[in-house]
N, C-alpha and C positions, 0 to 999 in steps of 0.2 A: 830337330823337329822342322818340317818344311814350313815355308811361309804360309801356305794354304792352311795347314793344320793349326798353326799358331793363330791365324785369323779366325778360324772356326771356334777355337777354344776361348779366345778373348771375347768373341761375340756371345758365347754361351754364358760366360762369367759376368760380362758387363750388361747383358740384356736386362736381368732383373733390376740392376741398379738404375739403369736408364728409365725404367718404368716406375721407380720408387717414388718420385715426386708426385704427390697427389694433386688433383685438379684444383682443390680449394686453395692451394698456395698461391695461385694466380689471382685470388680475390684479395689477398692481404694488402692493406693500405700502408702508406709510408709510416714508419715508426717515429719519424721526426715530430717534435711538438709543433702545434699550430701557432698562429699569430696572436691568439688571445692572451692578455696579460696574466701573469702567474697569480695564484691564489695567495692572499695575505694570510698570516697566521690566524687560524680560525678554530673555534669550538662549535660543533654542531650537536644538538640533542634531537633525537627522533623517537617518536612513540610507535611501537609496533602493535598492530591490531589484526583481528580477523574481521574482514568485511567492514572495516572502519568503525566497528562498534565495541567489540570485546577487547579490553586492554590486555595485550598478551606479553608486552615486554618493552624494553628501552635499549637504545643504542647511543653511545657518545663517541664522536669522532673528533680527533684533534690533529690539525696540521701545524707542524713546526711548534710544538709546545715548548715554552721557555725552559721548563724543568727537565726536558729530555733532549738536550743537545747532543749531536754527534758530528764532530768536525768533518766538513766536506760532504755531508749527507743531509738530505731533507728527510726528517722523521715524520711519519704518520702513524698514529696509534688509535686504537679503538677498544671499547669494552661494551659488552652487552649482557643482558640477563632477561630471563622470562619472569613474568609477574602474574599474580592472581591465580585464576583457575588454570591458566596455561601452565603455570609453574608446577601445578599438581599433576597435570597430564604429561607435560614435557619440560621437566626442569632443565634449564640450560644456562650456562655462563661461559663467556669467552673473553679473551684478551689477545689482541693482535698488535704486532709491532712491525713496521716496515721502514727500510732505509733505502732511499732513492737517490739517484744522481740528479741534483737540482737543475743541471743544464739540459739533460736529455729526458728527464722524467722516467728513466728506465730503472727497474729495481736492481738492488744489489743483494738484499737480505730480507727475509720475511720469517717471522716467528709467531706461532699461534699456540694458545693453550685453550682447550675446550673441555667442558665437563657436562655430562647429563646424568640420568639416574643409573645408567649401566656402566659407564666408563669415563676415563679421562684420556685425552689425546693431546700430545705435544708434537707439533710439526715445525720443522726448520727447513727452509728452502733457500738455497744459494744460487744466484744467477750469474752465469759466465758468458763470454762472447760467443761460445759455440754450444752451450748446453745448460741444463738446469739440473741441480742435484737436490734431492729431497730426502728427509729422514722423518719418519713418523713413529712415535712410541706410544702405544696404547696399553692402558692398565685396566683390566676387567675387575670391577668391584666384587662380583660374586665369587670368583675363583682366586683373586689376588694375583693372577698371572699377568705377565707383561710381554708384549710382542713388539719387536722393532722391525720396520721395513725401510730399506734403503733403495732408492730408485734414481735412475738417470734418464733424462729426456734430451735427446741430441737434436735440438733445433734452436734457432735464434732468428729474430729477436722474440723475446717472450716477456709478458707483463705479469705483475701480480694484481691483486684487487685494486689497491690504491693507485698504483701507477697507471692502470687502465682508466680509472676514473679521471685522473688529472690529464691524461693524454686526450681523452674524448672532450673534456671541458675546454682544452686549449685550442680545439679546431674551430673553423669558421661556423659550423653548424647551421648552414643554410638549408632550407627545406629541400628534401631530396638527397642530401649528402648521405653517404654510406661509409662506415668505418668498420674494418674487419681486422681483428687482432687475435693472436694466440696468447692465452693467459694460462698461468700455472699457479693458481691461488693457494693450493695446498699440496697434496701429493699426486694430483692428476692434471694433465693438460686439457684445455678446452679451446674450441674455436668460438669467439665472440663476434656476433654480427650486430652492429648498431645502425639503425636507420633514423634519420631526422625527419619527423613528420610535419613540423611547422611550429608556428607561434600561436599561443592561445592564453586566455585568462584561466587560471586554475587556482583554487583556494584563495581567490581574491588577488592573485598576483600575476604579473606578466611572466610567462614561462615559455620554455622550449620543450616540446614533447618529443621524446625519443622512444623507440621500441628496441628491445634487446632480446636476441635469441642465442642459445648456446647448444653446442654439440660436444660430447666427449671426443677426445682423440686417442686412438689406440697408440700407445707409445712405441710399439714395435713396427706396426704396419702403416701408421699414420692414417688409418681409415677413420672416417667420421662415424660416431656411434650416437644413438639417442641419449639425451640427458633426461631421464625419466622423472627426476624430481621437479622439473619445470615443465608443466603441461602445455604451455603455449608461451609466446613471446611476452616478456615483462614490459611494463610501461614506466618510464621515468620522466618526471617533470623537473627541469632545472630552472632556477630563477633567471629570467632574461634581463640581467643587469650586470654590473661590474664584478659581482661575486660568483655568479653561476654555481650556486650551491643546490643540492637536492631539496626539492620542495615536497615531493612525494614519490614513492616507488610502489607499484602494484604488481604482484606476481601471483599467478595461479599455480601453486606448488602442490606437492603430494599431500599436504595437510589441509589444503583449501586456499581460499582467497586471503593472501597475506599482504598487509600494507604497512609501510613505514612513512610517517608524516613528520615533517620538520616542526618542532615545537619551540626551539630556541637557537639563535645564531648570534655569536658574540666573538670578539677578538680578545685574546688573553692579555 
């Protein structure tokens, strides 16, 4: 093969690869933790409501729980369930477990169990230096059938739910700061954009107000797709103190105005 033909062939083959990197990758911010001190072992209880009035459920989050030690890892776990009228319309229970590298706040392993009135879903996600591997097993109550889906997302660095929370918390969070991360919380990747809006008094506390937007990422093309379950950017208020814990989250979701408000904060 002549040098000219070889050059043409290589150009044809490498052209699509050269164009494969999407523009949004240039937005990604450093995956390194920021300067803010680490969160002490903590238990958080949040009440979930519709428009702040209808009691819809509860969430408990635990950072470094004493009874759930994992050598060399920071363990974060949570549980949630729907309550009252919401549990009649949308019965839901979940249990999440995350293992993070305590130095980098990057995830190693995530496990989720979820159940509603139609099905149960068990999701396991493993994070590697060059990829994310996920496995989701769903059991349909009506038919008794089980479906397993195995997927690979070849991109790094990638965060899970809790590692993203801790990463954002660790940053300076000055007004106007922007943080952009790729997250893979369950079996799909997303682009998370966080904007720091400033300091304000909220629910009687000094807080840092953040807005958060998400897009799905097509795992094959890396194209950004709409995340239809979130109608517009969510708002999160973090306590502006040494703890920086969630005070309130408001999201306009596909089921309406959903809010999660901190009701208790303790150390185990």
